[in-house]
N, C-alpha and C positions, 0 to 999 in steps of 0.2 A: 481655297482653304480646305485643309484635310480634316475630316471629322474624327474625333476620338472614338474608336470602336471598342476600346477595352471594356470588358464586362466587369462590373463590380462584384466582389465576393458576396455570396448570399449571407444574410444575417443568421446567426445561430438561433435555433428555436429553443431558447433556454426555458427550462421548467415546463416542458410540454412532452407529450407522448406522441411520437411519430407512428403512423400506421404503415403497414406493408412490409416488404422484404427488407431484412436488416442490411444486406449488402448494397442494395439500391439506395436505401436511406442514408447510409454512411457515405456512399459515393456522391451524394448530393450536398454534403456539408463541406465547408471550407477546409482546405488543407491546413494541417498543424494548428488546430483550433481547440483541442481537447486536452485537459491535464491528466485525466485518469480514465481508464476503461475497466469496468467490472463485467465479466462475461460468464454467464451460466448457460453454455450452449446445450443443445440436445445431447443426451448421454449415449444414444444409440444402444439401448439396453438389449435389444434383440430378444424380447420375451417370446416364448413359444407356449401359447396356451395360458389359461387362467392359473392364478396362484391362490391356494386355499390354506386356511389355518387348520389346526388339528380338529376343531369343532365343525369343519367343513364350510365355514363362512368364507366368502370371497375377500381377498385382500385388494384394497383400492390401489393397484400398482400403476406405474406409468405405461399406458398403452395408447396414448394419443397419437394422432397422425404425424404431429411435428417431431416425434421421436423415431419415426420409421424411415430407414434407409435400405435400399435394395442390396447394397454391398459395402464393404469397407472402402472400396474405391470411390463410391458416391459420397460417402461420409468424408473421406480425405479431400476430395475436390471441394466440397462445401467448406470444410475447415480452412483450406488454403485461401479461398476467395474472401471469406469474412475476415480472416486475420490480415490479409493484404489491405482490405478496405479500412480496417481498424488502424493499421500502422500509418496509413496516409494521413489520417486526421489527428494523430497524436502529435503534440508539440515536441520539439527536439528533446526536452527533458521530461517528457511524459512517461507514463508507465501503464502496465496492464496487469490485471488479475484475471486468471481463468480458473474455473473450478470444475472438477469432474470426478468420476469414479474409475475403478480399474477398467471399465469398459472402454473409456475414451481418453483418459488423461495422458497416457503415454503417447498417443497419436497427436494430441494437442502439443505436448512438450517438444516432440520432434519437429513439428511444423513451425513452432515459435522460433526454434534455432535455425531452421532452414531459411526463414525470412529475415534473419538478422537481429531479432530481438535478443536482449542479453538477460539470461536467467539470473535472478538475484536470490531467490529462495523458493523452496517448496515448503508449504505449510500443511501439516496434517490436522484437519479438523476432526478431533475425536469426539464422537457423539456420546454424551453422557446417558442418553436414553434411546439407543438405536432400536430399530425394528428387529425382532428376533428372526432367526433363520428357521422357518417353519418346517422345511423338509428334512432338516438335520443331516444334510449331505455336504455342507461346507461350513467354514467358520462364519459366525455372525458378522455381517458386513457393518462394522461399527465406525467407519471413518470415510471421509472424502479428502481429496487432495487439492490444494490450491497452488497454482504457480504464479509467482510474482516476477515480472520481467520489465526492464526498462526498454525504451525504444531502440537503444544501441549501447554499445560497450562504454562509451565515454559520457553517457547522459548523467546530468546532475539531478537525479530523481529526488523527490521529496521523501524523507524518512524521519518522522518525529520520534526519534529514539527515546528521548527523555520523557515524552508524554506516555509512551508505551510502558516505560519503566515505572512511572508514577501510577499508571493504571494497574500495574502488577505488584503493588505494595513495595516499591523500591527495588525490585528484583528484575534483572534483564528479562524481557519477554522472549520466550522460547518459540520454536517453530512447531510445537504441538499445542494446539488450542483445545481445551476441553469445554465444550459448549453444548447445550441441549438442542435437539431438533425443534422445529417449529411445532408447537402443540398448544392445547388449552385455549385461552382467550386470544392468543396471538394468531392462531390459525384462522384464516379467512374462510368464510363459508358462502356458498351461492344461495339462490332463492330456495333451493330444495334442501338446504341444510348439509350439503355435501362439501368436501374440500373445493375451494375455488380454484386451486392449482395444486397438482400433485407434488411439485418440488419446491414449494415456497420456502425460501431461506429465512432463518431466524434474524431478527433485528440485531441481536448481539454480534453476529458475525460481521455484518456490514458496518456496524458502529466501530468495531475494532480496526478493521482495515481502512476505513475512511479517516479515522483519527490518526492512524499510523502513516498514511501515505498521501494525504491531501491537506490543504489549508483552507480556511474560510474564503469564499469567493472563487475557488477553483471550479472548473467545469468537469463533471463526472458523467460519462456516457455508459449506458447499459443497453447493448444491442439485443438482449433477450429479456425484456423488461418484466414479463409475466405480470404478477399482481403488484409490482412496484415497491418491493422492499428497498431497493437502492435509492429510488426517488424519495421515499418517505424518510429514510435516515439522512440523506443528503440535505433535505429541507430542514430537518431538526438541527443539523450541524452547520447551517449557513453556507452550504455549498450549492452551486447551481447544477441541475441535472438535465440530461436529455435521455428520454427513454425511447426505445423502438420495439414495437410489439405488433405482430401481424394478426393475432387473434382478438377479435372485437370483444369477446366475453371477458378476456383478461384486462383489456384496456379500460373497460367500464369499471371493473372492481378497483383497479389501480387509481383511476381518476377520483373516485369517491373516497378512497383511503387517503390519498395525498391531500385532498382538499381539507380534510379534517385535522391535518397535522399543523402544529404551531412550532415556529422556529424558536430555538432557545435564545435568551437575551444575549447581547453582545459580550458581556462579561463572562457568561457561562461558556461561550464558544471558545474562549482563549484556552490553549493548552500549554503545558510546560514546553518552553522553547528548547530546541535542539542546539547543542553547542556548535554543531557543524554550520548552523545558519547564522551564528553571530559573526560580527565583522572581524576580519583577520587583523591581528595586531602583531607586527614583527617585534621580536625582543629588542632589536636595535632602537626602537622608538623610546623605550624606557631609558636608554643611555642618552639619546639625543635630548630628551626633555629633562635630564638631570635627576630623574627618579632613582636611578642607580648611577654610580660614578665609575669611570675607568679605574681599575686597580682594586675596586671593592671586592671583598671576598663573599662568595656564596657558599652555603652549607647544604648538603643533601638532607632531605627530610628525615632519613634514618640516622643522620649524624656521622656517617662513615667516611664521607668524601667532601673535599673542598675544591673550589675553582675560583679563578679571578676573572672579573669582567674586563674585556678589552674595548677599546674605543670604537671598534667597528661592529660591536654587538655580538661578538663571539666570546667564547670562554677558553681559558687555558688551565689545564689541570694535570699535574704530573707530566706524562709524556704525550698528552693529547691536546689538540686544538680543534675547535669546531663550534657548531651551534650548541645551544643548551640541550638539545635532544641527543646529538652525537656524543658529546662529552659524558652526559649521564649514562648513556648506553655502554660506552667503553669502560667507564669506571665500575659499572655493575656487572660487566661481562654478559650483558643482555643483548638480544637482537634489536631491541628498540626501547625507547624511553620517552615519556611525555615530560619534557623539561619543565613545563609550566607547573606541574604538580610535584616535581622531584626536587626543585631547588628552592631554598629560602634565603632571605637576607636578614640582617640583624638591625633592629631598631629598639632603642631603650632597653637593651639587654634581652630582648625576645627575638626568636626566630619567626619570621613572617613569610608565608608563601609568596613567591613573586607573582603568582596568578592574581593576587589582590590588586597589584598595580595594573595588570592587563584589564581587569574588570573596571578599574577606575577610568581608564581611557575609553573603554566601550561605553560606559555610562555617559561620557561627554559627547559621544557620537549620536546618541539617541535624541 
C-alpha cells in the first residue's frame, strides 16, 4: 500500500504580523492565496549627511538601515525578488499597489512590467501639507506616486467604481488624490515621544484604496508592514490582513495599534455596488420573457432615432441590424453606445428606459 506523501498547503496566518524577511515570509505562504497586496517598500533615498531646517534644527529624515542599499543593482535585485514572491501568492484576479517617490517608483514600475504584471493606473498622492524644501535648491516634494497593477493582462480585478464615485460626491474619482500626510493625533509615537516610524502612511490613503479595490472578507497582504496602517484599516473595513515586518520595534507598535481597532458593523461595511459586478442580462432575455415583443418599437432617449425589436434579441433601424449597442452607436455616428441607457420603450404613453427591465430581472436573481 502506497502512502500519500502529498503535503498539505500551509494555513494562511490571517490577521497576524509575520516576523522576518518579507521574501522568505511570502515564499512560505500558499500559492494564489491573497486578493490584494499593498507594498510601501524602502525608497532608497540615498541621503548624504544630515538635513537641517533654516533654524539649524535637525530634520527627522529617513536614515534607517532598512532604507540603505549599496547600489542601484542591489536595490533592483531586491525589488525583483520581492515582486516575484508577491506575484506567486496573488490570486489569478488579484492586484497590487506599490507606492514610492521619484527615487524608486520608476524602477518599481519597470520591474512590475518585466514580471508580467499589468499596469492599471498610476495615482498621484498630492500631499496637502508637505514637508518644505529647506535648502531651497529644488521644488518642494509634494507628492508620491502609487502604481496599481493586476496580476496579468486578463485578470478580472476588483474595482468598486461606483463606491469611489459616491465617496467623491457623485463625481468620477480621478487619479490625483489630495490627502494630508500623517500628522497630529494620527502620528504614532514611541516611548520617547518621537515618531514611531518615519514613513507612516495616513489612514485616509489606505481607506480609499481598500474601498476601491477590495471587498469585505478579502485577504490583504502588506510585506512592509511598519506600524500597521494597512492592518488597522483592513480590520475596520472587514478585510483580513497579513503583515510582514522584520523590525521588532515596529511590530510591537502595530500589534498594540491593531488590537485597539474595532471593526465597523456589517451594514456600515457595505459599499455602493459596481455595475460591473452585477449579473449579466442579455437583451434577448427581455424578448424571451415577453417583456418586450418582436416588432415593438424602441425610441432613443434623445428622441432622434427609432428601431424595431427582432425575435432574436437584435434591433433593426434604418440601414443597420445588430445589438442594442451596435445600432445605437451607428445611428448616433459614435464609436460606442450603451444601449441599456440609450433605448426606451413606451408604456401608457410614457417612454421608459429598457434598463428598468434589466434591473427587474437582476432583482429576481438575488
